[in-house]
N, C-alpha and C positions, 0 to 999 in steps of 0.2 A: 645164240648160234655158236656152235663149236667150230674151231678152225679146220677140223677134219670132216665136216659134214659132206663135202664134195666127194670124198673117197670112201666113205663108210659103206658097209654092206646094206642092201635093202632089207626092210622088214617084210614079212609076208603080207601085211596089210597094204603095202605100196605096190605089190606086183601088178594088179590090174591097170593102174595108171602108167606104170613103166612099160608094160606091153603095148598099151595104146600109143604111147610116145614112140616106141620102137617101130610100130607098124606105119608110122608117118615119116620115119627117118629113111630117106633114100640111100644114104651111105650104108646103113645096116642092111637094107634089102639088096644093095649091090654086092655087099660082102657075101651074102647067102647065094646070090646068083653066080658069083665068081667061083663058088665051091661046087655048085651044081652044073654050071655050063661054062667051064673055064675059058674056052676059046671064043664062044659066042658073046659072053657077057661084056666084052670090050666094045662091042658094036652098040652105038647109041640107040638105034632103032629097036634092037633086041631088048635092051634095058627098059626102054620106054614101054614096050609091049608086055614085057614079063613082070614088071613091078606090080601092076594091079592084080595079076593072076596070083603071084606070090603073096601079096598082101591079103587077098581073100582066103587063100589056103592057110596062111598062118593064123588069121583071125579065127578060122574054124578050129584049128588045133589048139589055139590059146583058150578056147572056151572052157577046157578042162583044167587049165593051169590056175592055181590059186595060191601056191606057195613058191618060195625061191627054189626049193628043191625040185618041184615040178618043172619050173622054167629051166633050170640047169640040165635036167634030164632030157628035155625036149631039144635044147640047143646043142647039147653034146651029140645027140643022135643026128641032128640036122647037119652039123659041121663035119662029122666023121664020114658020112656017106658021100 
């Protein structure tokens, strides 16, 4: 194991497992919600209700993602809007 494994870029082969992990990560989902619904995302009931909807939506979008470049393009678009 290399001392920099924790901070190295992902390989394309790792993308599906990384996406799966991100879809289970509430902090990641909350970040996206805060970009989409800045005022409402601070309310716990809104986060609680919107996380599953966002998770399902992202899972559908992620079905086309198979490379790091695909993932970066999707995330750039999601965070800019």
